[in-house]
C-alpha positions in Angstrom: -2.4 -21.9 14.4 -3.0 -24.9 16.7 -4.9 -27.7 15.1 -5.4 -31.4 15.7 -6.9 -34.4 13.9 -7.9 -37.7 15.4 -8.4 -41.0 13.6 -9.4 -44.5 14.6 -12.5 -46.5 15.7 -13.7 -47.5 19.2 -12.7 -51.2 18.8 -10.0 -50.6 16.1 -6.4 -51.3 16.5 -5.5 -47.8 17.8 -6.5 -44.2 18.1 -4.2 -41.6 16.6 -4.0 -37.9 17.0 -1.8 -35.4 15.3 -1.3 -32.0 16.9 0.1 -29.3 14.7 1.3 -25.8 15.7 2.8 -26.5 19.1 5.9 -24.4 19.7 9.3 -26.0 20.1 10.8 -26.6 23.5 7.6 -27.8 25.2 8.2 -30.6 27.7 6.0 -33.6 26.8 6.3 -37.1 28.1 4.3 -40.3 27.8 3.8 -40.4 31.5 2.2 -36.9 31.6 -0.2 -37.8 28.8 -1.0 -41.2 30.4 -1.9 -39.4 33.6 -4.5 -37.3 31.8 -5.9 -40.3 30.1 -6.1 -42.0 33.5 -8.3 -39.1 34.7 -10.6 -39.7 31.8 -11.4 -43.2 33.2 -12.5 -41.8 36.6 -16.0 -41.8 38.0 -18.6 -44.0 39.7 -20.9 -45.6 37.3 -18.4 -46.4 34.6 -18.7 -49.8 32.9 -16.2 -52.7 32.8 -14.6 -51.4 29.7 -12.7 -48.9 31.7 -11.0 -51.8 33.5 -10.4 -53.8 30.4 -9.0 -51.1 28.2 -5.8 -49.5 29.2 -4.2 -46.7 27.3 -0.9 -47.8 25.8 0.8 -44.7 24.4 3.4 -44.2 21.8 4.9 -40.8 20.9 5.4 -41.4 17.2 6.8 -38.0 16.1 7.4 -34.4 16.9 9.1 -35.0 20.3 12.8 -35.7 20.9 14.3 -36.2 24.4 11.1 -35.1 26.0 10.8 -31.8 24.1 8.7 -30.8 21.1 10.5 -29.9 18.0 8.0 -27.5 16.5 6.9 -30.1 14.0 3.6 -32.0 14.3 3.3 -34.2 17.3 1.8 -37.7 16.6 0.5 -39.8 19.4 -0.8 -43.4 19.1 -3.1 -45.0 21.7 -3.2 -48.7 21.2 -6.4 -50.7 21.9 -5.5 -53.5 24.4 -8.7 -55.3 23.4 -7.8 -55.4 19.7 -7.2 -59.2 19.7 -10.9 -59.7 20.5 -12.0 -57.5 17.6 -9.4 -58.4 15.0 -11.9 -60.2 12.8 -14.9 -57.9 13.4 -12.8 -54.7 12.7 -10.4 -56.1 10.1 -9.7 -53.4 7.5 -9.1 -56.0 4.8 -12.0 -56.9 2.5 -14.6 -59.3 4.0 -18.0 -59.5 5.6 -19.1 -59.3 9.2 -20.8 -62.3 10.8 -23.4 -60.1 12.6 -24.8 -56.8 11.3 -26.4 -54.4 13.8 -29.7 -53.4 12.3 -31.6 -52.0 15.3 -30.4 -48.4 15.7 -30.4 -46.8 19.1 -32.6 -43.7 19.7 -30.4 -40.8 20.8 -27.2 -42.2 19.1 -25.7 -41.5 15.7 -26.7 -44.9 14.4 -29.7 -44.2 12.2 -28.8 -40.8 10.9 -25.2 -42.0 10.1 -26.5 -45.1 8.3 -28.9 -42.9 6.2 -26.3 -40.3 5.5 -23.6 -42.7 4.3 -25.8 -45.4 2.8 -24.8 -48.0 5.3 -26.7 -51.1 6.4 -24.7 -51.9 9.6 -24.8 -49.6 12.6 -21.3 -50.6 13.6 -20.0 -48.7 10.6 -21.3 -45.6 12.3 -21.0 -46.3 16.1 -17.3 -47.2 16.0 -16.3 -43.7 15.1 -19.2 -41.9 16.9 -18.3 -43.6 20.1 -16.9 -41.4 23.0 -13.8 -43.6 22.9 -12.6 -41.1 20.4 -12.2 -38.6 23.2 -9.2 -40.5 24.4 -7.3 -39.1 21.4 -8.6 -35.6 22.2 -7.4 -35.9 25.8 -4.0 -36.8 24.6 -3.9 -33.7 22.5 -5.3 -31.7 25.4 -2.4 -32.8 27.6 -0.1 -31.0 25.2 -2.3 -27.9 25.3 -2.4 -27.9 29.1 1.4 -28.1 29.1 1.6 -25.0 27.0 -1.0 -23.1 29.0 1.0 -23.9 32.2 3.9 -21.8 30.8 1.4 -18.9 30.4 0.0 -19.2 33.9 -3.3 -20.7 32.8 -5.0 -23.7 34.4 -8.2 -25.5 33.4 -10.2 -27.7 35.8 -13.7 -29.1 36.0 -16.1 -30.5 38.5 -19.6 -32.1 38.4 -22.4 -29.8 39.7 -25.4 -32.0 38.8 -26.0 -35.7 38.4 -29.5 -36.5 37.1 -31.8 -34.6 39.4 -29.2 -34.1 42.2 -27.7 -30.6 42.2 -24.7 -29.5 44.3 -25.7 -26.8 46.7 -22.3 -25.4 47.5 -21.4 -22.2 45.7 -17.7 -22.7 46.4 -15.6 -23.4 43.3 -12.5 -25.5 43.2 -9.2 -23.9 42.3 -6.3 -25.5 40.6 -4.9 -26.5 44.0 -8.1 -28.5 44.6 -7.8 -30.7 41.5 -6.6 -33.8 43.4 -9.5 -33.4 45.8 -12.0 -33.2 42.9 -10.5 -36.3 41.2 -10.5 -38.2 44.5 -14.3 -37.8 44.6 -16.1 -40.8 43.1 -18.2 -38.5 41.0 -15.6 -35.6 40.7 -17.9 -33.4 42.8 -16.5 -30.7 45.0 -19.5 -30.8 47.3 -19.2 -33.8 49.6 -22.8 -33.7 50.6 -24.0 -33.8 47.0 -21.5 -36.5 46.3 -23.3 -39.0 48.4 -26.7 -38.2 46.9 -25.2 -38.5 43.4 -23.8 -41.9 44.1 -27.2 -43.0 45.4 -28.8 -41.8 42.2 -26.4 -43.7 40.1 -27.0 -46.9 42.1 -30.7 -46.5 41.6 -30.4 -46.0 37.9 -28.0 -48.9 37.6 -30.5 -51.2 39.5 -33.1 -50.3 36.8 -30.7 -50.8 33.9 -31.0 -47.1 33.1 -28.6 -44.2 32.5 -28.0 -40.7 33.9 -26.9 -37.4 32.5 -25.6 -34.3 34.4 -23.9 -30.9 34.3 -20.2 -30.1 34.4 -18.6 -26.8 35.3 -15.3 -25.9 33.7 -13.1 -23.2 35.1 -10.1 -21.5 33.5 -7.9 -19.6 35.8 -5.2 -17.1 34.8 -6.6 -16.3 31.3 -5.3 -12.9 30.2 -7.6 -10.2 28.8 -8.0 -10.2 25.0 -8.1 -13.8 23.8 -10.7 -14.1 21.1 -12.0 -11.1 19.1 -15.2 -9.1 18.5 -14.5 -8.4 14.9 -15.5 -11.7 13.2 -18.2 -14.2 14.2 -15.7 -17.1 14.0 -13.1 -15.4 16.2 -15.4 -14.9 19.2 -14.0 -16.9 22.2 -17.4 -17.9 23.6 -18.4 -19.2 20.1 -15.2 -21.2 19.8 -15.6 -22.7 23.2 -19.3 -23.5 22.6 -18.5 -25.3 19.5 -15.7 -27.3 21.2 -17.9 -28.2 24.1 -20.9 -29.2 22.0 -18.6 -31.4 19.9 -18.3 -33.8 22.9 -20.5 -36.8 22.5 -23.8 -36.5 24.4 -23.4 -32.8 25.3 -26.6 -31.0 24.4 -26.2 -27.6 26.0 -23.5 -25.1 27.1 -23.8 -21.9 29.1 -21.3 -19.2 30.2 -21.3 -17.8 33.7 -24.9 -17.6 34.9 -26.0 -18.6 31.4 -29.7 -19.2 31.0 -30.4 -17.8 34.5 -29.5 -14.3 33.4 -32.3 -14.4 30.8 -34.8 -14.0 33.7 -33.1 -11.0 35.2 -33.1 -7.3 34.4 -30.0 -5.7 33.0 -29.2 -4.0 36.3 -28.7 -7.5 37.8 -27.2 -9.4 34.9 -23.8 -7.8 34.2 -20.4 -7.8 35.9 -19.7 -4.3 37.1 -16.2 -2.9 36.4 -13.9 -1.8 39.2 -10.4 -0.3 39.4 -7.6 -0.4 42.0 -3.8 0.0 41.7 -3.2 -3.6 42.7 -5.7 -5.4 40.5 -6.1 -2.8 37.7 -9.5 -3.3 36.0 -11.4 -6.2 37.5 -14.9 -7.6 38.0 -16.0 -9.1 41.3 -18.7 -11.4 39.8 -18.6 -14.0 37.0 -22.1 -13.5 35.5 -20.7 -13.4 32.0 -18.3 -16.2 32.6 -15.2 -14.1 32.0 -16.1 -13.4 28.4 -17.6 -10.1 27.0 -18.0 -9.3 23.3 -16.3 -12.5 22.3 -13.1 -11.7 24.3 -11.7 -12.8 27.6 -11.9 -10.1 30.3 -8.9 -11.3 32.3 -11.1 -12.8 35.0 -12.2 -16.4 35.7 -13.7 -18.2 32.7 -16.8 -20.2 33.8 -18.8 -22.4 31.6 -21.2 -25.3 32.1 -22.0 -28.2 29.8 -25.1 -30.3 30.0 -24.7 -34.0 29.1 -27.7 -36.1 28.3 -28.2 -39.7 29.6 -26.3 -42.3 27.5 -28.4 -43.8 24.8 -27.2 -47.4 25.3 -29.0 -48.9 28.2 -28.3 -52.1 30.2 -32.0 -52.8 30.0 -32.9 -52.1 26.3 -36.4 -50.6 26.3 -36.2 -47.8 23.8 -38.4 -48.5 20.8 -36.8 -48.5 17.4 -37.2 -50.1 13.9 -35.1 -52.9 12.4 -33.6 -51.3 9.3 -33.7 -54.6 7.5 -37.2 -55.9 8.2 -38.8 -52.5 9.1 -40.4 -54.2 12.0 -40.8 -52.5 15.4 -38.3 -53.7 18.0 -36.0 -52.4 20.8 -32.5 -51.0 20.3 -29.4 -53.3 20.6 -27.0 -53.2 23.6 -23.3 -52.6 23.6 -21.2 -52.5 26.8 -22.1 -49.3 28.4 -21.8 -47.0 31.5 -24.6 -45.9 33.8 -23.1 -42.4 33.5 -20.0 -40.9 32.0 -20.5 -37.4 33.4 -17.4 -37.4 35.6 -15.2 -38.4 32.7 -16.9 -35.9 30.4 -15.6 -33.2 32.7 -12.0 -34.2 31.9 -12.9 -34.2 28.2 -14.4 -30.7 28.6 -11.2 -29.5 30.2 -9.4 -30.8 27.2 -11.6 -28.9 24.7 -11.3 -25.7 26.7 -7.5 -26.1 26.9 -7.2 -26.7 23.2 -9.3 -23.6 22.4 -7.4 -21.4 24.9 -4.0 -22.7 23.7 -4.9 -22.0 20.1 -6.1 -18.5 20.9 -3.1 -17.8 23.0 -0.8 -18.7 20.1 -3.0 -16.6 17.8 -2.6 -13.6 20.1 1.0 -13.9 21.1 2.7 -15.9 18.3 6.1 -17.5 18.6 7.9 -20.6 17.3 9.4 -21.6 20.7 7.9 -21.7 24.1 10.4 -19.1 25.3 9.3 -16.7 22.4 5.6 -17.2 23.2 6.2 -16.4 26.9 8.3 -13.3 26.0 5.5 -12.1 23.7 2.9 -12.7 26.4 5.0 -10.8 28.9 5.4 -7.8 26.5 1.7 -7.7 26.0 0.9 -7.8 29.7 3.5 -5.0 30.3 1.7 -2.9 27.6 -1.5 -3.1 29.6 0.1 -1.5 32.6 
């Protein structure tokens, strides 16, 4: 079983992730993980924090001479801004000089303060912050490395930014990843890219924020990952939970998702074909490559809807001061105009972690070579 656990706060000394269940013999380097973390900082509309905070990585355990040992892999991501926050985030007993008492609508602030009996929103926001996803991306780099041995690739691209929707129906392949990342908004449609940037500039001028929609594509996924026999083994359920765990994601759909609800059954399903070269196959992706909770062997397609960020550069959202109970406006931390392009990289991570976990569940094996042998034997049995 592949599992992972992250720890650390947004402005704390470091983020930490432990990944358990990776087979032995998987090539892992600091440089490869750092490259994935660098992709997470991409995107027009990001705030200055992306320039200030660099990801200083340390492989603490589970890797020797560039290869996993089969033991838990521990990764530390140091916070280069820690010296500025040493006093505010000191774990030793003490008191803060400035409590945050004006919770932001749309953020975890108020619900977290009520749930845990806290009087300072910083006690909530530090862990609720999307900075935590850096640890997930580090774990996802390990998952992607394993999937590569199984012929599986996961990529993402932005298909909507605010009201601007990409018109092109062409989807990027793994060979197009550099082109997607080279786009300022990680959009595969160059015409839509310009309009998206203009929309971000307009929102920034007004001190506002933008949400959007990301499409994640998984190529090379074999038939049979997931299961129909238990609710918590269904692949689409696992992916939906993983995607919706990303901060600010409020919706997920597979294939043609909500659009299929308006169609009749004769137009809503992926018809099955056979030929000697491709075996069973489907020529459409209406179901997103998943039927009955299991991968069909085709392209997995899902979309994630991200709401606009709740911290605005022009605080206008009404709230209540938890100390005085007087009406006021929410406080402001450093923020982005949009983080949709970066959210695509995080969504890739979550999909990769789920697929890697399900691949290990299906094929088993204590070493990479054994997992690949078991996968090959399974595919041979399908012939």
